N, C-alpha and C positions, 0 to 999 in steps of 0.2 A: 660520394664524398662524405666522410663521417667527421663531424666537428664536435669537440668537447672542451670544457674548461676544467682546469686542475688548480687546486689551491693548496699551499703548504707554507711552513714557517720559513723555509729557505728556498732559493732558486734551484739549488741542487735537488732538494726533495721533490719539488714540483716537476722538474725535468725527469726524475726517476719514475714518478707516477705516470707521466705521459708515455715514456718508452715502454713501461710494463704493460700498459693497457692498449696503446695504439701501435707499438712496435717501433723499430728504428727508422722506418720510412716516414714517420709523422713529421709534419711541417708546422713550425711555430708561426701562428698568425699574429699574435699580439701578446705582450708581456706588460703587466702593470702591478702596482702595489694597491692592496685593498685593506680595509679594516674589518676584522671579524671579532665577535664577542662584544662585551660591554653592554650598556643599556640599549635594548632594542636592536642589538647588532649594528647600531649606527656608528658608534665610536668605540673601538676596541683595539686589540693587538694588530699591529701592522703585519700583513702577510703578502706573499707573492701569488699572483694569478697568471696562468698561461692559458691562452686559447690556441688549441692545436687542431690540425686536420690530417686525415689520412685518406688516400684513395681507396674506396671500398670496391675493389676489382671483382667483377663477376657478379655483383649483387643485383638481383632482380628488382627492377623499379617500376612503379606505376607512374602514371602521368601526374607527377607531383605539381606541375604547373597548373593543371586544371583544378586540382584540389585547392591550391592557394587562391586561385581566382575566385573560387566559390566562398572564400572567407574563412578558411581554416585557421589562418594566423590570428584573426581577431577572436574567433571562437576559442582557440586554445588559450589565448591570453585571458579571456573571461573565465575559462574553467580553472586556470591557475589561481586567479584572484579569489575564486570561491573556495578552493581547496586549501589555500594558504601554503602550498608547496613552493619550493625555491624557484629556479628558473629553467628546469628541464624542458617545459613546453615551449618556451621561447627558443631554446637552442634547437629543438626539433624543427620548429618553424623555419629557423634560419638555415638549418641543414637542408630542409626540403626546398627552400628557395634557391640555394646554390645548385642543388641537384637539378632543379627545374631549369635553370639556365643551361646546364650541361645538356639536358634533353632537347632544349630549343636548338642549341648549336648542332647536336647530332642529327636532328630532324632536317635542319638546313642542309647539312652535308649529304644526307640521303636523297633529298629532293634534287640536289645538283647532279648526283650520279644518275638518277633516273632520267633527268632532263637531257643528259648527254647523248642518249640513244635516239632521240627524236630529231626532227629537222631543225635547222638553225633558227628559222623564224618562229616555229612553235616553242623552241627552247627559250627564245628571248621573251615571248609572252609569258611562259610559265615562270621564268626567272623573275620577271617584274611582279607577277602576282604573288609569288612566294616572298619576294623582298618586302612588298607592302604589308603582307599578312604578318610576317615575322617582325617587321619594324614595329607594328602595333603591339605585338605580344611582348617584345623586349621593353617597350615603354611602360606597359602595364607591370612588367616584372620589376622595373626600376622603382615604380611607385610602391610595390609590395616590399621591396628591400628597404626603402626609406621608412616604411611603417615599422618593420622589424627593428631597424636601428633605433627608432624612437622608443620601442619597448625595451630594448637591451640597455639603453642609456641609464635607466634606473633599475636595472635587474638586481643590483646589490641592496636595494632598499628592503627593510624588514616588512613584516606584515603589520601595517598600521591602518587605523581607521581612515577611510577615504579622505575626510577633511584634512587630516594631518599630512597625508601623503601629497595631496594637492597643494597644501600650503608650502611644503618643502620644494616642490617643483616650481611653484610661483616665485619663491624667493631666489632660487638658483637662476631662473630665467630672467629675473630682474638684476642679475649680476652680483647678487650677494654671495660672498665666499661660502663654499660648500660646508666648511666646518662651522661657520657662524649659523648658517641655515639649519644644520644638524642640531646645534645647541639650542636654537630657538624651538624647534619641533620637540626635542626631548623635554625641554622645560614645560611646554604645553601639555605633553603627555603626563608628566609627573604632577603638575599643579591642578589640572582639570580632572573632574571626576569621570568615571567610565560612562555615566549617563549623559555626559556633556560632549564627549570626544566625537560623537557622530553628528554634532550640531555645527554645521559650517559657520553660521553666524557667530556662535560663541567662540569658536576657535579663532576666527578672524579678529574679533574684538580683543581677545587676549593677546594675540600677536601684535596688534597695533599698539596696545598699551605698553607691551614689553619693549617694542621698538622705540616708542616715544621716550621711555625711561632711559634708553641708551644714549640719547642725544642731549648734549649740553647747549643751552642757548643763553644769551644775555638780554637783559632788559634794555631795549633800544627805544622804548616809547616814552621814557621820561623826558618831558618837554624842556624844562629849564635846567641846564647844567649848572653846577656849583662852580663859579668862576669861569675863566677862559678854558676852553677845551681845544686841544690840538689833535687832529685825526689824520693819520697818514694811510694811504692805500698803496700796497706793494703787490708784486706778483709777476708771473711770466708774461711774455708777449701775447697780445691778442685776446686777453680774457675780458676786456671791457672796463678797465680801471677808470679811464677818463669819463666814459658815459655814466658809470656808477657814481662817481663824484658829483657829476652834474645833477643826477637824480637826488642824491642825499642833500646837496646844498640847496636845491630848489625846494624840497620838502621842508627843510629846517627854516628857510626864510618865508616861504609863501604860506605854508600850513601851520607851522609852529610859531611864526612871528619872531624868530631869532635873528640877530645880526650875524652875518656870515661873510667870510673872506676866503679867497682861493690863492694858493701858491702852487705854481707848476715848476717841477724840476725835470719834466719830460722834454728836454731840449734836443733829443736824438731823433725821435720819430718825426718824419716829415708830416707837417700839418697838425701835430698834436697841440702845440701852443695856440695856433689859429682856431682850432676847434673849440678849445676851452675859452678863449677870448671872446669868440662869437657868442657862446652861451652866457658868459659873464655879462656881456653888454646887454643882451636881451633881458636877463634876470636882474640887471642893475646890481651886480655883486662885484666888489672891488677885487682886483687880481694882481699879483706880482709874479714875475718870472725870475728864477734863480739859476745861475749857470755853474755855481760851485758851492760846496757846503758852507764856506765862509760867508756867503751872502745870505744864508738863511736867517741868521739872527736879526739882521737889519729889516728883512721882510716881516718877521714876526713883530718887531717893535712898531711898525706902521699899523699893525692890526691889533694892538694891545687892548683896544676898546671893544673888540668883537667877541661875541659869545662862542662861536665855533670857527676854527680855521682848518680848512681841508688842504692837504698836501698831496698833489698828484706826482707820482714818481715814474721813471722810465721802466718799461717792461724789459725783462732780461730772461734769456734762456736759463733754465735751472742747471744746465751743464757748464755755464760760463761763471766759474767761481770768482774770478777777478772782477768781472763786471757787476756781480751781485755785491761784492765788497764795496764797490764804488757807490752803489745805491745806499749801502749801510752808512756811508759817510754823510749823505744827505739826511737820512733818518735820524742818526745819532745827533746831528747838529740841531735838529728841531726838538729833540727830546719829547716826542708825542705822548699823549695820554693813552691813545689807542693806535694800534698798528693792525690794520685789517689785511690779511693775506687773501687776495682775490683769486678764486679758482673756478675754472669752467666745469660745469656739471657733466659735460660730454667726455671728460678725461677719464681714462681707465684707472683702476685702483692702483696698480703698480706705479704708474706715472705720477698719480696724485701723491703717493707716499714719498716718492723721490723728490717731488717739488717741495713738499713741506720740509723734508730733511735739508735740502740745499738752501732754502730760504729761512731756515731757523736762525741764521746769523743776524737777521733783521728783528728777531724777537717778536714775532707776531702773537697777539693775544686775542685775535678774532679771526673767524673765517667768513668770507662772503662768497656765496655760490652764485655764479652767473650762467647765462645761456641755458637755462633750464628748458627753454622752448626749442632748443636744438638737440637735446639729449634723448636717447632712446630708452634709457633706464637710469636708476639712481642708486643701485646697490653699492656703488663705489663710495658713496657718502658714509655708509655704515662702516665699511672697512677703514675709512679715514678716521672716523670717530673712535673706533676700537684701538687704533694705533696711536693717535694723537688727540687726547681729550681737551682740545681747544674749543671753546664755545663758538657756535655759529651766531652771526649778527644779522645778516640780511640775505635775502634770496631775490635775484632779479628774474623777471619772467618775460622780458621782451625788450624792444629798443626804445619805446616811448619814454620821453622825459617830461615830467617827473613820475609818471604813473606806474611804470612797470617795475616796481620794487616793493617788497614787503619785509617786515620784521620777521626774523626766523622764529618759528614756533615748533616745539618738539612734535606736536600732533601732526602738523603739516609735513614735517620731514619724514615722519613715519608713513604717512599716506603716499608720499613721493616714492619711498623705497618699496612699499608693498604693492601699491596699486598703480604707480606711475602717474599719480594725479598731481598737477602743478598748482600751487596756491595762487590765488588772484588778489590783487590789491583792492 
């Protein structure tokens, strides 16, 4: 089997190239859009790429499986990196791997035919031995194909110094959008001198500084507010709003020495009021429950002598527009100084963006990131910041009250995105 990639400005052009070179019997394995040209060939004109295959009938083959087992895939990849040539060596390795699979299947068939001429008992023994042997070979072949797939994943990357190439791969594996990762790497290439590009430490420091500059944060460490401050926490279900309010209220009272009060509008979730009442009793913080927006004003009057009043709202699905508008009624009646939209760090970028869009009716002016201890990566935070430049206020790092919460810092957020390191209180 012969496998080859074709690239052209239009799908029709690429199909024509394929038929000219491989003939009308060629089979299209994959079609996608790629970027060619531009700086470093990373971002340029959008083009079409077709991966096609054709059966090379009658072609004499060697035992390609044995060659692959001896490490030719890795070696060919290394030779390619040294020569700076595109991706032909990877494609040859892939072709050999598929051809090797065909050889394994053919060998299995031949052994079955040979075994048919012997006795039944001997044939069963031979079949079992052949099966076990071929099973091991196929497993090793699967491993080889996975290695090839890993090489091919970044086959369209230009010839970059190893630190830059590794930085791009790290960013993408941390769920940073490929376009954003590409822009960051290009920026490093253009800003750093040639004598620095091979220095892994220098490249990482530049990227961490650049990432930090992309995040907006607010000063949450000012101890004494000017006058009474009303703070509302809003967001989807299950992101930890009530726990976060408990942490904030405890820190402001116990650490900063401020007078604090709580108002709960979360009358829908079973146990929500009891949970906050239990905390309020332990921390000796006064609390009121409101069941309708019209009750909010009276609750605020009771706490007019307090430094900070925290309002806990009910969590709603971002797809429930009417229910979010009901939450807006409570928020608007309180006229808060700060509206913190609480978001889970384990949420994918697309869903995060949808949530912020749907909750925009509540006019959030802060982001709180929760459940960082449950997230595998944090690249979604960068995508969120690029789309909605609302500053981050706090990051929660666990369940413990009041300890597992820290003020958001740009450097910490950069470390989360690039290294997956969670800040600690």
